[in-house]
N, C-alpha and C positions, 0 to 999 in steps of 0.2 A: 704405475700402471702395465698389463699382461702384456707382450707380443706371443701372438701366436707364428706358427708356418706352414706355411701353403703346400699340400703334394703335389704331385706331381695332377695327378688326380684332381684338383681344386679342394679340396674335402681340408675341414682342420677342425683339432680336437682341442679337448675344452677340460680347461683343467679342470677340478674337480672342486676345486676352491672357489674355481670363476665362479663352475656353477651352481658352489653353495650358497653364494651369494646374490645371482639372480634369483634364488627359490626356485632350481630344475631339478629333479629330479626323475629319473629313467625313463623312461616313458613319455614323458612331457613334448607337450611342443614347444618349438622358440621362433618367437616374429619378429621377423627383423624389418623396418620401416627404410626404407630409401630417403636421408637427406639430399637438401643442393651441397654441392663443393665435393662429391663425392665420400660425404658422410653416411652413418645409417643407424640405427637408432632399436639396439637387442633387449627380448625383454620374451617373459615366463610369457607363451598364450595360455591366461585362461580358461580353462573347460565349461563347457556352458551347458545348463542340461536339456535332456531332450528328453519327450516324453514318452520315446519307446524305456529310456533308463527307469524315469516313475513307476512305468506302468511292471516294468521288472520287480520294481522295491515290493509293490502290491499281486505281485502270483506266490500262488501256496508252497511257498517250498520248503517247511515242516510244520510238523502236525505240536508240535508246541506254542500254543494261543495265552497271548498278554492280558495280563489286565489295564483297566483304565488309569489305576493309578505306576503302574509299568509302564506303560508307553507314555506317562506325561513325566514320568524321572527321567527316562531315553531325551524327551526331545529336550530338558530341561537341559541335561548332559550334552547336547551337539550343541544347541547354541553357547556354550561357555566353552569350549574348547578340548571337551575331556569326554571327548568321545571313546 
C-alpha cells in the first residue's frame, strides 16, 4: 500500500511508480470517483477523439504525398501498436 501526504494547501503528489502503474503520463488527466464510506476510485482519464483533432489530421501540413500502399502500411502498423 502506498501512503501519500496531503500538504497544507490540500495537494497530493503521486510517486512516479504509482503513476506508471496507473498508466498516467505527464499531461494526462486523472478521474476520481467518490464512493460511499469515504472511499474513492482513481484511474487515468482516457482521451476521447474530437472532430477538431480529426480535421487537424487532414490539414495539409506538408508537400509529401503518400501512396496508397504507404497509407495502408501506416494504418496496419498503427493497429498493430507499432507506431
